N, C-alpha and C positions, 0 to 999 in steps of 0.2 A: 635285316638291317644292313645297308651297304657301308663300306669303309668310309665314304665321304660323309655319311650321316653321323657316324661316330665322331669324326673329326669336327664336324660342325657343332655337335652338341657340346664337345669339350671347349670349343672356342667361345661358346655362349656362356658357359659356367665359369670359366677361369677368371675373367675380370671381376665378377662379383665376389668370388672367393678371395682374390687378392686384395680387393678393397676392404673386405671384412677383416682380413688378417692385419692389414696396415692400420685400420682404425682402432682395433683392439690393442695393438702394440703401442700406438701413440697415446692411448689412454693410460697404459701402463707406464710409459715414459713420464707423463705429467705427474702421476701419483708418486712414482719413485723419486723424482726430483724433489717434490714437496717433502716426502717423508725423510729423505736423506738429510736435507737441511735442518728439519725440525729435530730429528733424533741426534744428529751430531752436535748441534748447539746445546740442546737440553742435556745430552750426556756429559759434555764438558762442564757446563754450568753446575749440574747437579752432582758431578763426580761419580757417574755410574759407568763402569767398564762394560756392563751388560748392554746398556743402551748404545754405547759407542760401537760395540760389536754388531749390534742390530743395524746401526747406521751404515756400517761397512757392508753388511749383507744387502741392504737396500741399494747401495751404490753398485754392487755386483749385479743386481737386477737391472739397473740402469744400463750397464754395459751390455748385458745379454739381450736387452731390448733392441739396442742398436745392431747387434749381431743378427737378430731375427729379422729386422727390417732389411738389412743388407742381403741376407740369404733369401728372403721372401721375394725380393725384386729379381734376383738372378735365377731362382729356381723356376720362375714362370716363363723364362725364355724358351723358345721352341728349339728344335734340333738344328744344328749347323754342321759345318764340315768337320769341326774338331770334336763336337759332342753330338754324335748322330742319334743317340737315344734321348736327347734333351738334357736338361740341367737339374732334374729333380734331386740329385744327390747333394746339391747345395744345402738342402734342408738337413740331411743327415750330418753333413759336415758342421753345420751350425749347432746341431744338438751336441756333437762331440766337443765343440768349442765351449758351449755353455757348461758342459760337464767338467771339463778341465778347469774352467774359471772357478766353478764352485769348489773343486778340490783344492785349488790354491788358496782361495778365501778361507775355507774351512781349516786348512793347516795353519794359516796365520792366526786365526782365532784361538785354536788349541794352544799354540805356542804362547800367545799373550796371556791366556787364562792360567796356564800352568805356571808361568813365571810369577804371576801375582799370588797364586796359592802357595808358592814356596816361601813367600815373605808376608804372612798374614798380618803382621804388625803394621804394614803399609796400607792396609785396606781401611778406607774411610767410610763413614755413614753417608748415604746419598740423600739428596733433597727430594721433597714430595713431588715436585714438578715432573720428575723422571717417571713416576708411576702414571700420571695422567697422559703423558706423551706415549708411553708404552701401550696403554689401553686404546688410545686413539689410533696408533699404528696397527694394532691387532684388528680393529674393526675395519680399517681401510684395506688391509691386505687380504682379509677373508672375503670382502666384497669384490675386490679385484680378481681373486682366484675364481670365484663363481662366475663372474662375467667372462673372463678369458677362456675358461674351460667350456662354457656354452658355445662360444664362437669357434673354438678349436674342434669341437665335436661336429658342429654344423658344416664346417669346411673340410673336415677329415684331414687335419694336418698334425703329424706327430711332433713336428717342431713347435707348433703352438701349444700342443698338449704339454710338452716338456717345459715350456715357458710358464704355462699356467700352474703346473705343480711346483715350479720354482717359487711362484707367488704364494702357494699354499705352505711351502716350507718356511717362507717368511712369516706367515701368520702364526704357524706353530712356534717359531722362534720368538716372536713377539709375546706369545703367551708365557713361554718360559722366562723371558726377560721380565715381564710384569710380575710373575711369582717371585723371581729373585729379588727385584727391587722392593716388593712388598715385605719380603722377609728381612731385608736390610733395614727397612724403615721400623720394623718391629724389634730390631736389636741384633738380629742374626746377620752380621756384616759379611760373613763368608759366602752367603747365598748369592750376592751379586756376581763375584767372579765364577762361582759354580754355575750360575745361569749362563754366563759367557762361554764356559766350557761346554755345556750341553748344546748351546747354539752351534758351536764349532763342530761338534760331533754330528749334528743333524745336517749341516751344510756339507760336510765331507761325505757322509753316506749318500746324499742325493747326488752329489757330483760324481761319485763312483758309479752309481746306477746308470745315469745318463751317458757317461763316457763308455761304459761297458756295452750298453745296448747299441749305441751309435757305431762303436767299433765293429761289432758283429755285422751290422747292416752294411757297413762299408766293405766287409769281407764276403758279400754275397750270401748272407744268411737266407735260408728258405723261409717261406711263410708258414703260418701255423697249419696244423693237420686239418682243421675244419675247412680252411680256404682251399687247400690242395684237393680235398675230397669234393668240394663243390665244383672245382674246375674239371676234375676227372668225370663227374657225372654229367656236366654240361657237354663235354666232348663225346662221351659214350652215347648220349641221347641223340646225337646227330645221325640222321639216316645215312647208311652206307659205311659208317665206322664200325668195323667188326671187333676192334679191341685197340688197346694202346699200351705202350711201354716207354720206359725212360722219361717219365714225366718229371721235369725239374723246374723249380721256381727260384727266383731271387728278388730281393727288394731293391728298389731304386727310389729313394725318398719314400713317399707313401704309395708309390706305384709298384706293380707286380709284373715282372717279365717271366714268360713261360716258354719252355722248350719241350716238345713232345714228339714221339714217333707214333704215327697212326697206322693201324693195320687195316688195309683195304683189299678187296677182292682183286687178285692179280690178273683176272681175265678182263677187267675193265680197261677202257682206253685211258691214255694219259689225260685227256680232257675231262673225262668223268671223275677220275681220281683227284684231279686238281680242284674240280667243283666241290667235291665232298670236303677236301682239306680246307677250302675257303669257308665253307659253312661251319665246319668245326671250330675254326679260328674265331669267327664272329660270335658263335655260341659262347665260347670261353670268355670273350671280351665283354660279355654282358655281366660277368661277375664283377662285383664292386672292386675298383682299384686296379683291375687287370689292364695294363697299358698296351702290351703287345704279346702275340703268341707266334712262335716260330715252329712251324710244322714240318715234319719229314714223313713222306709216304713210304710204308713198307708193304709190298705185295704179299698176300697170303693165298694159298690155294683153298678154294671152296669146293666141297663135294658137289657132284653134278646135281644131286637131288635138292641142293640148297641154292642152285644157280638163280632161281626165280624168287629168292628171299625178298619179303616185303620191304625190308630196309634198303636193299639194293634197288628195287624197283622205284621206291620213293626218291632215292638219290638221283636216279637217271631221269 
């Protein structure tokens, strides 16, 4: 496969992937606007701190959705003079922003819940409408999670995966809220602020995970061992490649950048060595998500009786 064939294939796939990402995110926006309004109004009317906390969580989802839309638009831009490897790291930056947002929201929830638990005499019984709204929110968020995760896996976007699991954390928080409200209705009034506290802990944990992972990716974290081995084997299978060393990888959004030193027969001409390096690069770029491979040719001495090695003959 030639370089221009790889580029043409990416150009065909990218618009469809971007459209799917935008559509799923706009669905999330619509759902979160509706849920935020319903939960906030019902929480105030019913006197449920847990439901109000869940409404704030839904509002944070709405903000993260707009962050995703912004990053998705910019990450699809091609390379330019200032960003010669493209703009894929916009996705990683968006994941970091979502994580920090969740951390801030979770900390606020924890503070509010702890303040309420310090003065239990101020806790009031909630009204039954809060339970029905919490159950409706649970169903809506779980359905949204399954839809968004399916889209994220289809387009292979870590940013959309992060946003989908954000929706799942909402579904889990709505379940906790429903249990807390149910307990309050049964006379255990402390369960409503306790539910709000649990929601805060869940949001904080999710925010820490997203922030930590995104921070490592921004610091050029290597890909997993399985992907590295697949790249190694693809290069070594190239005719004319006698070995390799200094294989390094780093993430750029969902893409993988590779640097590698190729060991090639030093008796070959520069043209022959270059041809083998190009073939090795294209072989590695067949691995999923590998965006670019930077090769360096190191000449090695080959014993005379191996001079007519089948690998070299195939490369020539």
